[in-house]
Structures are given as C-alpha cells and as structure tokens.
All heavy atoms as an XYZ file, in Angstrom:
876
protein
N      99.025    115.021    118.213
C      98.222    114.950    117.018
C      96.867    114.259    117.287
O      95.895    114.646    116.601
C      99.049    114.158    115.936
C      98.385    114.095    114.612
S      99.219    113.246    113.240
C     100.853    113.388    113.614
N      96.792    113.266    118.192
C      95.531    112.661    118.347
C      94.484    113.563    119.020
O      93.425    113.505    118.708
C      95.854    111.476    119.245
C      96.607    110.410    118.638
C      96.594    109.180    119.432
C      97.651    108.134    118.781
N      97.030    107.171    118.016
N      94.880    114.517    119.869
C      93.945    115.518    120.420
C      93.373    116.425    119.305
O      92.213    116.598    119.187
C      94.668    116.320    121.475
N      94.298    116.771    118.353
C      93.895    117.547    117.172
C      92.793    116.761    116.326
O      91.863    117.351    115.892
C      95.020    117.950    116.303
C      95.941    118.877    117.081
C      97.278    119.182    116.235
O      97.416    118.498    115.296
O      98.094    119.867    116.787
N      93.118    115.527    116.236
C      92.174    114.637    115.433
C      90.791    114.525    116.133
O      89.804    114.543    115.418
C      92.766    113.236    115.134
C      93.876    113.364    114.200
O      93.983    114.198    113.290
N      94.816    112.284    114.156
N      90.822    114.357    117.448
C      89.614    114.308    118.043
C      88.770    115.604    117.979
O      87.461    115.631    117.875
C      89.743    113.989    119.649
N      89.491    116.685    118.191
C      88.818    118.077    117.984
C      88.278    118.110    116.571
O      87.238    118.751    116.363
C      89.786    119.256    118.217
C      90.168    119.212    119.701
C      91.296    120.192    119.942
O      91.605    121.091    119.121
O      91.885    120.228    121.133
N      89.014    117.722    115.574
C      88.537    117.918    114.211
C      87.311    117.037    113.924
O      86.375    117.444    113.270
C      89.618    117.353    113.198
N      87.309    115.864    114.634
C      86.135    114.848    114.390
C      84.874    115.516    115.062
O      83.814    115.491    114.445
C      86.481    113.560    115.106
N      85.174    116.122    116.266
C      83.945    116.860    116.860
C      83.490    118.004    116.134
O      82.196    118.338    116.147
C      84.363    117.260    118.218
C      84.562    116.143    119.169
C      85.066    116.617    120.600
O      85.112    117.819    120.851
O      85.578    115.789    121.435
N      84.364    118.657    115.304
C      83.976    119.774    114.614
C      83.305    119.320    113.160
O      82.929    120.271    112.377
C      85.188    120.695    114.190
N      83.201    118.041    112.941
C      82.591    117.596    111.689
C      83.611    117.315    110.618
O      83.121    116.989    109.520
N      84.918    117.388    110.768
C      85.741    117.191    109.737
C      85.838    115.591    109.528
O      85.573    114.845    110.395
C      87.211    117.657    110.142
C      87.381    119.142    110.029
C      87.371    119.826    111.171
C      87.463    119.765    108.812
C      87.568    121.290    111.127
C      87.582    121.078    108.823
C      87.583    121.914    109.972
N      86.230    115.260    108.237
C      86.369    113.792    108.005
C      87.433    113.108    108.827
O      88.258    113.735    109.533
C      86.617    113.750    106.550
C      87.295    115.074    106.315
C      86.640    116.049    107.169
N      87.448    111.798    108.819
C      88.441    110.988    109.561
C      89.718    111.469    109.003
O      89.912    111.865    107.842
C      88.259    109.614    109.283
N      90.879    111.320    109.880
C      92.158    111.774    109.399
C      92.646    110.933    108.336
O      92.365    109.823    108.101
C      93.068    111.571    110.635
C      92.246    110.744    111.472
C      90.901    110.844    111.186
N      93.479    111.633    107.363
C      94.172    110.911    106.394
C      95.208    110.178    106.948
O      96.057    110.867    107.761
C      94.641    111.866    105.184
C      95.563    111.087    104.219
C      93.492    112.596    104.548
N      95.468    108.934    106.882
C      96.545    108.269    107.590
C      97.558    107.853    106.537
O      97.337    107.189    105.476
C      95.987    107.031    108.233
C      95.028    107.442    109.302
C      94.360    106.386    110.124
N      94.094    105.177    109.398
C      93.581    104.053    109.958
N      93.165    104.153    111.165
N      93.338    102.964    109.126
N      98.861    108.278    106.803
C      99.926    108.089    105.844
C     101.075    107.360    106.605
O     101.541    107.789    107.619
C     100.496    109.378    105.354
C     101.702    109.212    104.314
C      99.290    110.254    104.686
N     101.584    106.407    105.987
C     102.748    105.653    106.390
C     103.837    105.823    105.373
O     103.707    105.724    104.259
C     102.614    104.143    106.714
C     102.177    103.364    105.493
C     103.764    103.493    107.427
N     105.000    106.347    105.923
C     106.216    106.779    104.994
C     107.275    105.664    105.116
O     107.743    105.476    106.199
C     106.733    108.122    105.338
C     107.950    108.474    104.509
C     105.676    109.199    105.325
N     107.577    105.040    104.024
C     108.696    103.977    104.060
C     109.904    104.733    103.818
O     110.066    105.351    102.740
C     108.437    103.070    102.975
N     110.871    104.617    104.761
C     112.118    105.403    104.606
C     113.372    104.535    104.642
O     114.015    104.410    105.580
C     112.104    106.467    105.752
N     113.702    103.970    103.494
C     114.824    103.166    103.525
C     116.144    103.904    103.309
O     117.205    103.446    103.491
C     114.684    102.157    102.207
C     113.806    102.909    101.404
C     112.901    103.820    102.180
N     115.954    105.232    102.930
C     117.075    106.129    102.852
C     116.899    107.311    103.690
O     115.666    107.831    103.674
C     117.260    106.575    101.340
C     117.615    105.431    100.460
C     118.962    104.807    100.659
O     119.951    105.443    101.059
N     118.993    103.530    100.489
N     117.764    107.828    104.443
C     117.478    108.878    105.352
C     117.378    110.330    104.821
O     116.622    111.160    105.364
C     118.748    108.901    106.342
C     119.752    108.367    105.498
C     119.118    107.290    104.602
N     117.843    110.491    103.644
C     117.720    111.978    103.033
C     116.330    112.174    102.627
O     115.523    111.214    102.234
C     118.665    112.078    101.840
C     118.428    111.070    100.794
O     117.826    110.060    101.019
O     118.968    111.409     99.591
N     115.814    113.261    102.573
C     114.524    113.767    102.079
C     113.379    113.497    103.125
O     112.336    114.044    102.949
C     114.131    113.204    100.726
C     115.140    113.468     99.664
C     114.745    112.943     98.294
N     114.368    111.501     98.543
C     114.141    110.748     97.516
N     114.028    111.205     96.253
N     113.979    109.466     97.736
N     113.537    112.668    103.999
C     112.422    112.269    104.902
C     111.831    113.455    105.739
O     110.615    113.685    105.742
C     112.773    111.056    105.905
C     111.730    110.850    106.872
C     113.147    109.792    105.039
N     112.706    114.156    106.392
C     112.251    115.245    107.245
C     111.541    116.270    106.379
O     110.370    116.746    106.814
C     113.362    115.938    108.135
C     112.951    117.122    108.877
C     113.938    114.874    109.021
N     112.154    116.783    105.324
C     111.498    117.696    104.457
C     110.251    117.218    103.879
O     109.218    117.959    103.934
C     112.527    118.136    103.309
C     112.089    119.072    102.475
C     113.001    119.419    101.334
N     113.462    118.209    100.679
C     114.411    118.103     99.889
N     115.004    119.137     99.481
N     114.700    117.025     99.417
N     110.106    116.003    103.407
C     108.967    115.414    102.860
C     107.751    115.287    103.890
O     106.608    115.760    103.582
C     109.164    113.936    102.259
N     108.100    114.894    105.079
C     107.034    114.775    106.057
C     106.642    116.218    106.520
O     105.501    116.597    106.721
C     107.536    113.934    107.259
C     106.501    114.058    108.452
C     107.602    112.497    106.865
N     107.502    117.174    106.663
C     107.210    118.540    106.998
C     106.281    119.088    106.033
O     105.251    119.669    106.324
C     108.407    119.375    107.134
O     109.304    118.737    108.230
C     108.121    120.838    107.663
N     106.607    118.904    104.719
C     105.760    119.455    103.633
C     104.387    118.772    103.601
O     103.306    119.564    103.499
C     106.386    119.331    102.319
C     107.523    120.176    102.075
N     107.571    121.526    102.308
C     108.855    119.935    101.693
C     108.763    122.092    102.001
N     109.547    121.123    101.714
N     104.248    117.406    103.888
C     103.106    116.656    104.002
C     102.170    117.397    104.938
O     101.055    117.622    104.755
C     103.390    115.234    104.192
C     102.136    114.558    104.500
C     101.425    114.142    103.174
C     102.617    113.131    105.252
N     102.731    117.529    106.189
C     101.853    117.984    107.316
C     101.421    119.425    107.062
O     100.248    119.832    107.200
C     102.623    117.802    108.650
C     101.946    118.452    109.814
C     102.854    116.243    108.890
N     102.369    120.174    106.519
C     102.032    121.597    106.363
C     100.996    121.741    105.235
O     100.103    122.541    105.320
C     103.309    122.358    105.926
N     100.939    120.946    104.203
C      99.985    121.059    103.087
C      98.724    120.363    103.493
O      97.638    120.685    102.744
C     100.561    120.356    101.869
N      98.571    119.569    104.419
C      97.312    118.861    104.769
C      96.137    119.871    105.124
O      96.409    120.685    105.957
C      97.571    117.861    105.977
N      95.086    119.708    104.397
C      93.911    120.541    104.750
C      92.904    119.977    105.650
O      91.822    120.254    105.619
C      93.334    121.146    103.384
C      92.891    119.961    102.571
O      93.063    118.735    102.856
O      92.242    120.280    101.459
N      93.363    118.821    106.189
C      92.516    118.032    107.142
C      93.362    117.365    108.131
O      94.562    117.277    107.841
C      91.550    117.038    106.364
C      92.283    116.074    105.579
C      91.499    115.284    104.567
N      91.239    116.227    103.455
C      90.249    116.035    102.623
N      89.464    115.023    102.706
N      89.966    116.944    101.649
N      92.844    116.772    109.171
C      93.766    115.939    110.072
C      94.533    115.019    109.308
O      94.077    114.341    108.362
C      92.736    115.422    111.133
C      91.483    116.198    110.896
C      91.426    116.723    109.529
N      95.675    114.697    109.815
C      96.530    113.731    109.214
C      97.366    113.032    110.287
O      97.730    113.580    111.288
C      97.483    114.368    108.218
C      98.386    115.278    108.801
C      98.300    113.260    107.415
N      97.520    111.682    110.187
C      98.330    110.949    111.017
C      99.552    110.477    110.159
O      99.168    109.909    109.044
C      97.565    109.646    111.622
C      96.567    109.957    112.671
C      95.814    108.766    113.204
O      96.628    107.823    113.575
O      94.672    108.679    113.138
N     100.718    110.548    110.700
C     101.861    110.137    109.765
C     102.801    109.234    110.696
O     103.055    109.450    111.864
C     102.696    111.294    109.451
C     103.984    110.896    108.618
C     101.855    112.307    108.584
N     103.202    108.035    110.109
C     104.175    107.232    110.598
C     105.361    107.230    109.689
O     105.058    106.964    108.507
C     103.739    105.872    110.915
C     102.707    105.720    112.056
C     102.294    104.174    112.196
O     102.656    103.336    111.644
O     101.616    104.091    113.374
N     106.619    107.306    110.113
C     107.875    107.171    109.320
C     108.475    105.803    109.857
O     108.803    105.707    110.964
C     108.727    108.305    109.613
C     110.015    108.137    108.865
C     108.056    109.622    109.144
N     108.533    104.921    108.947
C     109.096    103.557    109.183
C     110.536    103.540    108.648
O     110.612    103.543    107.397
C     108.322    102.480    108.715
C     108.863    101.005    109.167
C     106.917    102.635    109.396
N     111.630    103.548    109.359
C     112.884    103.425    108.936
C     113.446    102.053    108.883
O     113.208    101.270    109.730
C     113.869    104.428    109.623
C     113.469    105.973    109.470
C     113.978    104.148    111.135
N     114.130    101.738    107.780
C     114.742    100.353    107.732
C     115.926    100.375    106.833
O     116.130    101.512    106.172
C     113.716     99.399    107.133
C     113.057     99.745    105.854
N     113.409     99.203    104.705
C     111.964    100.583    105.510
C     112.785     99.823    103.725
N     111.801    100.690    104.207
N     116.702     99.397    106.886
C     117.937     99.351    106.004
C     118.760    100.575    106.303
O     118.958    100.903    107.515
N     119.353    101.150    105.300
C     120.187    102.400    105.463
C     119.414    103.536    106.087
O     120.088    104.376    106.622
C     120.647    102.827    104.005
N     118.102    103.433    106.028
C     117.293    104.535    106.694
C     117.439    104.591    108.198
O     117.028    105.564    108.784
N     117.897    103.537    108.789
C     118.220    103.627    110.224
C     119.207    104.719    110.600
O     119.179    105.228    111.732
C     118.986    102.324    110.750
C     118.078    101.104    110.856
C     118.749     99.963    111.284
C     116.894    101.404    111.902
N     119.943    105.264    109.628
C     120.967    106.346    110.080
C     120.185    107.526    110.450
O     120.680    108.330    111.122
C     121.820    106.622    108.751
C     122.852    105.566    108.421
O     123.074    104.651    109.347
O     123.286    105.457    107.236
N     118.927    107.710    109.977
C     118.030    108.724    110.370
C     117.837    108.891    111.912
O     117.675    109.846    112.467
C     116.815    108.750    109.631
C     115.767    109.865    109.951
C     116.308    111.142    109.286
C     114.309    109.544    109.294
N     117.851    107.767    112.678
C     117.487    107.590    114.039
C     118.630    107.080    114.849
O     118.450    106.727    116.104
C     116.256    106.623    114.212
C     115.043    107.175    113.414
C     116.556    105.228    113.676
N     119.840    107.204    114.405
C     121.051    106.795    115.171
C     122.032    107.958    115.323
O     122.240    108.675    114.389
C     121.850    105.560    114.478
C     121.045    104.454    114.306
C     121.780    103.498    113.373
C     120.698    103.753    115.578
N     122.597    108.073    116.494
C     123.625    109.162    116.749
C     123.087    110.529    117.083
O     121.969    110.866    116.965
N     124.105    111.329    117.593
C     123.693    112.660    118.016
C     123.282    113.612    116.912
O     122.237    114.338    117.132
C     125.045    113.350    118.538
C     125.312    112.853    120.035
C     126.497    113.592    120.568
O     126.725    114.717    120.237
O     127.402    112.995    121.187
N     123.779    113.492    115.704
C     123.212    114.224    114.608
C     121.860    113.992    114.273
O     121.020    114.760    113.840
C     124.228    114.119    113.411
C     125.489    114.768    113.693
C     126.476    114.618    112.367
O     125.766    114.349    111.300
O     127.662    114.721    112.534
N     121.402    112.718    114.434
C     120.125    112.265    114.066
C     119.031    112.889    115.104
O     117.945    113.083    114.746
C     120.057    110.711    114.053
N     119.501    113.131    116.282
C     118.661    113.605    117.210
C     117.707    114.784    116.858
O     116.600    115.085    117.062
N     118.442    115.783    116.141
C     117.850    117.039    115.698
C     116.833    116.686    114.566
O     115.662    117.214    114.606
C     118.925    117.962    115.027
C     118.251    119.303    114.609
C     119.367    120.192    114.010
O     120.521    120.290    114.557
O     118.961    120.881    113.076
N     117.192    115.844    113.658
C     116.226    115.467    112.576
C     115.024    114.718    113.249
O     113.851    114.847    112.725
C     116.948    114.600    111.528
C     117.904    115.436    110.795
C     118.240    114.859    109.480
O     117.481    114.032    108.931
N     119.343    115.276    108.942
N     115.222    113.780    114.138
C     114.116    113.072    114.811
C     113.225    114.032    115.488
O     112.015    113.978    115.340
C     114.727    111.949    115.623
C     113.434    111.252    116.433
C     115.280    110.844    114.825
N     113.827    114.994    116.093
C     112.963    116.008    116.907
C     112.159    116.730    116.027
O     111.011    116.981    116.194
C     113.937    116.917    117.704
O     114.676    116.142    118.667
C     113.155    117.996    118.347
N     112.713    117.115    114.735
C     111.872    117.933    113.773
C     110.704    116.974    113.300
O     109.647    117.458    113.166
C     112.752    118.226    112.639
C     113.657    119.428    113.026
C     114.760    119.825    111.937
N     114.080    120.088    110.692
C     114.676    119.980    109.485
N     115.909    119.671    109.440
N     113.985    120.319    108.382
N     111.010    115.730    113.117
C     109.895    114.821    112.667
C     108.819    114.688    113.771
O     107.653    114.817    113.529
C     110.517    113.321    112.332
C     111.091    113.208    110.881
C     111.756    111.818    110.916
C     110.028    113.312    109.848
N     109.286    114.480    115.044
C     108.353    114.300    116.124
C     107.565    115.677    116.276
O     106.365    115.543    116.683
C     109.049    113.990    117.338
C     109.748    112.467    117.339
C     110.467    112.391    118.590
C     108.671    111.396    117.172
N     108.228    116.804    115.993
C     107.464    118.055    116.176
C     106.197    118.200    115.195
O     105.282    118.935    115.445
C     108.412    119.240    116.097
C     109.297    119.294    117.401
C     110.319    120.461    117.249
O     110.487    120.867    116.049
O     110.969    120.782    118.196
N     106.335    117.385    114.012
C     105.191    117.528    113.148
C     104.153    116.620    113.542
O     102.958    116.709    112.972
C     105.634    116.979    111.744
O     105.973    115.468    111.807
C     106.923    117.602    111.197
N     104.309    115.831    114.595
C     103.298    114.933    115.142
C     103.460    113.530    114.576
O     102.689    112.678    114.880
N     104.505    113.304    113.732
C     104.642    111.943    113.204
C     105.202    111.067    114.208
O     105.876    111.350    115.209
C     105.717    112.104    111.978
N     104.871    109.730    114.017
C     105.483    108.778    114.865
C     106.746    108.247    114.039
O     106.594    107.999    112.773
C     104.474    107.560    115.117
C     103.447    107.890    116.102
C     102.456    106.707    116.318
N     103.351    105.561    116.902
C     102.940    104.292    116.693
N     102.040    103.977    115.904
N     103.727    103.311    117.090
N     107.806    107.909    114.667
C     108.989    107.532    113.980
C     109.212    106.060    114.590
O     109.371    105.894    115.786
C     110.093    108.370    114.197
C     111.386    107.820    113.450
C     109.859    109.853    113.871
N     109.302    105.058    113.618
C     109.499    103.652    114.023
C     110.666    103.213    113.282
O     110.843    103.327    112.058
C     108.152    102.930    113.740
C     106.914    103.534    114.302
C     105.751    102.938    113.589
C     106.837    103.138    115.753
N     111.415    102.273    113.936
C     112.636    101.643    113.380
C     112.315    100.149    113.374
O     111.582     99.515    114.121
C     113.829    101.859    114.203
N     112.884     99.564    112.212
C     112.575     98.069    111.989
C     113.591     97.297    112.882
O     114.874     97.500    112.834
C     113.021     97.787    110.612
S     112.947     96.071    110.106
N     113.144     96.308    113.610
C     113.984     95.588    114.606
C     114.827     94.627    113.749
O     116.051     94.409    114.136
C     113.022     94.767    115.497
N     114.293     94.129    112.663
C     115.170     93.308    111.781
C     116.466     94.064    111.249
O     117.498     93.547    111.130
C     114.351     92.654    110.633
C     113.431     91.577    111.114
O     113.697     91.013    112.077
N     112.353     91.441    110.379
N     116.200     95.289    110.852
C     117.242     96.154    110.345
C     118.315     96.429    111.472
O     119.504     96.364    111.232
C     116.808     97.391    109.662
O     116.091     97.100    108.594
N     117.732     96.720    112.635
C     118.658     96.909    113.848
C     119.555     95.580    114.007
O     120.695     95.795    114.206
C     117.837     97.206    115.076
C     117.130     98.669    115.164
C     116.201     98.668    116.346
C     118.333     99.708    115.357
N     118.826     94.585    114.082
C     119.582     93.230    114.428
C     120.608     93.035    113.333
O     121.795     92.637    113.675
C     118.644     92.126    114.503
O     119.168     90.870    114.581
N     120.216     93.281    112.050
C     121.176     93.067    110.994
C     122.452     93.945    111.045
O     123.456     93.519    110.507
N     122.403     94.979    111.782
C     123.544     95.883    111.995
C     124.174     95.732    113.391
O     125.048     96.475    113.704
C     123.107     97.306    111.749
C     122.899     97.599    110.246
C     122.351     98.996    110.024
N     123.282     99.998    110.233
C     123.003    101.380    109.994
N     121.929    101.734    109.425
N     123.900    102.262    110.286
N     123.639     94.656    114.091
C     124.259     94.411    115.339
C     123.818     95.450    116.382
O     124.567     95.751    117.321
N     122.672     96.175    116.202
C     122.253     97.241    117.112
C     121.096     96.784    117.934
O     120.308     95.916    117.452
C     121.978     98.411    116.232
C     123.047     99.029    115.452
C     122.627    100.175    114.589
C     124.225     99.444    116.316
N     120.683     97.545    119.002
C     119.594     97.288    119.814
C     118.743     98.553    119.874
O     119.126     99.745    119.421
C     119.908     96.836    121.138
O     120.555     97.941    121.752
C     120.690     95.591    121.096
N     117.499     98.531    120.270
C     116.700     99.673    120.446
C     117.350    100.763    121.401
O     116.898    101.963    121.145
C     115.272     99.215    121.053
N     118.101    100.341    122.250
C     118.930    101.265    123.157
C     119.716    102.374    122.400
O     120.070    103.246    122.814
C     119.791    100.564    124.112
C     119.049     99.692    125.053
O     117.872     99.823    125.155
O     119.809     98.761    125.733
N     120.088    102.026    121.072
C     120.926    102.921    120.203
C     120.172    103.920    119.518
O     120.778    104.880    118.907
C     121.739    102.125    119.214
O     120.885    101.440    118.392
C     122.783    101.194    119.959
N     118.867    103.877    119.611
C     117.931    104.748    118.928
C     117.793    106.156    119.608
O     117.867    106.210    120.859
C     116.542    104.152    118.741
C     116.553    102.926    117.928
C     114.944    102.323    117.973
C     116.900    103.154    116.497
N     117.537    107.136    118.908
C     117.337    108.466    119.483
C     115.999    108.386    120.206
O     115.110    107.624    119.764
C     117.162    109.552    118.181
C     116.690    110.871    118.816
C     118.483    109.747    117.563
N     115.930    109.196    121.403
C     114.795    109.042    122.168
C     113.581    109.515    121.384
O     113.662    110.387    120.549
C     114.939    110.140    123.287
N     112.393    108.752    121.674
C     111.182    108.992    121.025
C     110.899    108.120    119.840
O     109.814    108.200    119.238
N     111.864    107.336    119.394
C     111.734    106.394    118.301
C     111.317    105.047    118.794
O     111.797    104.541    119.740
C     113.165    106.256    117.522
C     112.945    105.213    116.386
C     113.547    107.532    116.980
N     110.113    104.535    118.218
C     109.659    103.171    118.605
C     110.267    102.196    117.754
O     111.020    102.561    116.621
N     109.902    100.960    117.976
C     110.506     99.784    117.135
C     109.267     98.970    116.723
O     108.302     98.721    117.466
C     111.414     98.991    117.946
C     111.899     97.833    117.207
C     112.609     99.749    118.430
N     109.382     98.496    115.397
C     108.386     97.548    114.915
C     109.167     96.303    114.595
O     110.353     96.350    114.300
C     107.585     98.026    113.661
C     106.765     99.185    114.042
C     108.591     98.329    112.523
N     108.530     95.074    114.730
C     109.363     93.760    114.433
C     109.887     93.772    113.075
O     111.039     93.314    112.902
C     108.278     92.719    114.718
C     107.226     93.330    115.564
C     107.198     94.838    115.246
N     109.108     94.083    112.091
C     109.634     94.067    110.683
C     109.029     95.186    109.900
O     107.759     95.291    109.883
C     109.299     92.770    110.035
N     109.782     96.057    109.273
C     109.225     97.167    108.533
C     108.328     96.650    107.446
O     107.220     97.196    107.283
C     110.394     97.950    107.874
N     108.652     95.516    106.766
C     107.818     95.121    105.519
C     106.368     94.726    106.170
O     105.487     94.983    105.447
C     108.524     93.990    104.751
C     109.651     94.630    103.970
C     108.862     92.871    105.634
N     106.387     94.041    107.190
C     105.084     93.632    107.803
C     104.305     94.863    108.315
O     103.184     94.931    108.089
C     105.274     92.655    108.895
C     103.967     92.412    109.649
C     103.644     92.697    110.947
C     102.783     91.837    109.089
N     102.406     92.319    111.172
C     101.849     91.815    110.064
C     102.547     91.252    107.805
C     100.479     91.166    109.821
C     101.234     90.667    107.613
C     100.272     90.705    108.615
N     104.925     95.723    108.925
C     104.188     96.929    109.396
C     103.682     97.832    108.277
O     102.540     98.208    108.229
C     105.149     97.851    110.252
C     104.469     98.950    110.951
N     103.778     98.828    112.129
C     104.373    100.247    110.578
C     103.225     99.915    112.458
N     103.574    100.887    111.518
N     104.461     97.976    107.146
C     104.016     98.723    106.065
C     102.706     97.933    105.300
O     101.878     98.588    104.948
C     105.108     98.832    105.040
C     106.204     99.821    105.455
C     107.481     99.744    104.630
C     105.859    101.176    105.622
N     102.847     96.611    105.231
C     101.876     95.819    104.616
C     100.507     95.897    105.502
O      99.420     96.111    104.974
C     102.286     94.434    104.481
N     100.763     95.830    106.897
C      99.544     95.919    107.647
C      98.913     97.363    107.621
O      97.646     97.420    107.536
C     100.082     95.670    109.224
C      99.011     95.688    110.332
C      97.982     94.632    110.066
C      99.592     95.545    111.589
N      99.745     98.369    107.586
C      99.104     99.679    107.506
C      98.336     99.876    106.139
O      97.312    100.473    106.135
C     100.149    100.744    107.638
C     100.741    100.975    109.046
C      99.643    101.363    109.911
N     100.017    101.761    111.266
C      99.624    101.430    112.401
N      98.505    100.547    112.350
N     100.144    101.928    113.461
N      98.900     99.409    105.071
C      98.198     99.457    103.819
C      96.874     98.687    103.965
O      95.847     99.093    103.415
C      99.042     98.905    102.714
C     100.063     99.764    102.233
C     100.897     99.360    100.993
O     101.667     98.438    101.067
N     100.488    100.021     99.844
N      96.952     97.549    104.412
C      95.700     96.750    104.637
C      94.718     97.442    105.454
O      93.502     97.292    105.280
C      96.115     95.402    105.396
C      94.908     94.551    105.614
N      94.308     93.709    104.601
C      94.189     94.185    106.652
C      93.207     93.112    105.180
N      93.263     93.313    106.502
N      95.111     98.279    106.381
C      94.238     99.126    107.321
C      93.754    100.303    106.600
O      92.978    101.100    107.102
C      94.939     99.303    108.689
C      95.283     98.179    109.461
C      96.084     98.553    110.629
O      96.850     99.629    110.581
O      96.279     97.698    111.632
N      94.165    100.600    105.406
C      93.723    101.653    104.664
C      94.703    102.887    104.703
O      94.320    104.017    104.105
N      95.860    102.708    105.311
C      96.819    103.887    105.192
C      97.436    104.015    103.824
O      97.647    103.079    103.125
C      97.921    103.504    106.236
C      97.584    103.585    107.710
C      96.652    102.865    108.252
C      98.214    104.540    108.701
N      96.636    103.253    109.609
C      97.578    104.235    109.884
C      99.229    105.542    108.656
C      97.848    104.816    111.164
C      99.453    106.140    109.822
C      98.820    105.735    111.080
N      97.668    105.301    103.479
C      98.385    105.541    102.259
C      99.849    105.352    102.388
O     100.423    105.778    103.379
C      98.080    106.965    101.790
N     100.489    104.629    101.601
C     101.903    104.370    101.564
C     102.677    105.320    100.687
O     102.371    105.581     99.505
C     102.246    103.031    101.098
C     103.835    102.599    100.914
C     104.541    102.668    102.323
C     103.921    101.273    100.250
N     103.642    106.115    101.272
C     104.469    107.049    100.596
C     105.943    106.423    100.680
O     106.617    106.540    101.745
C     104.400    108.404    101.130
C     105.271    109.362    100.448
C     102.946    108.980    101.075
N     106.400    105.839     99.597
C     107.831    105.447     99.684
C     108.713    106.629     99.333
O     108.506    107.192     98.386
C     107.750    104.307     98.608
C     106.734    104.719     97.586
C     105.677    105.508     98.507
N     109.779    106.638    100.051
C     110.762    107.718     99.764
C     112.119    107.152     99.486
O     112.413    106.074     99.922
C     110.959    108.623    100.969
C     109.799    109.539    101.309
C     110.007    110.410    102.466
C     109.403    110.519    100.144
C-alpha cells in the first residue's frame, strides 16, 4: 500500500486518508475493511487493532483465512499485547503477518492524535 501511496503523491493526489479500525469483536471486520478500501477514491492506509474478544480474529487456523483477506486489502493488522496477556497468550499464537501493540487503547488514542480517523466496529 505504501508504494501505491507514493505513486499517488507523485501524481498529485492528496495525502492518503488514514483510518484506524478498533475491532473489539471479530465479526464484520473483514467485510467492513474490504468495503472501505474498495470504496476509497483516493489512497488509504488502514490499521485494524484487535483487542478483547476481537483477538479471536487473529488466533487459530480458521483465523488465518480472514487475516489473509485483511492483509490482501493492504491493511496492517495489530493485536493488543494487554489483551493477549489477559488471556494467557503470547505473540507466538497469532496468525502470521499480525503485529502487536503494547496497548490497544493507547495505540488508538495516538493514531487519533496523529489525525487518523477512528472507525469503531
């Protein structure tokens, strides 16, 4: 997605719309992000931050397909370390390609402070 954003900037398009998606529940996330990216009429950067029950989106074999679909949209998928710890899990249990942030609430607040649009699902 970053290469596409650089090309868009060179072509005179505005800066990318930056969206951070708060995903405390796993349902609807893949569909919502897919629709978001498909509807964008300009460059877009998307981060999906999973926390609480939303961790189910990035755990186990069945989750791999959904995470792959998210990553194929160009979105970054990030899991909350506090939520992992609260469930007795480590980053090793996450589907490949999923990153970790120390605290979902801090990451979401930081992104909003940086001007990202927050989409809570």
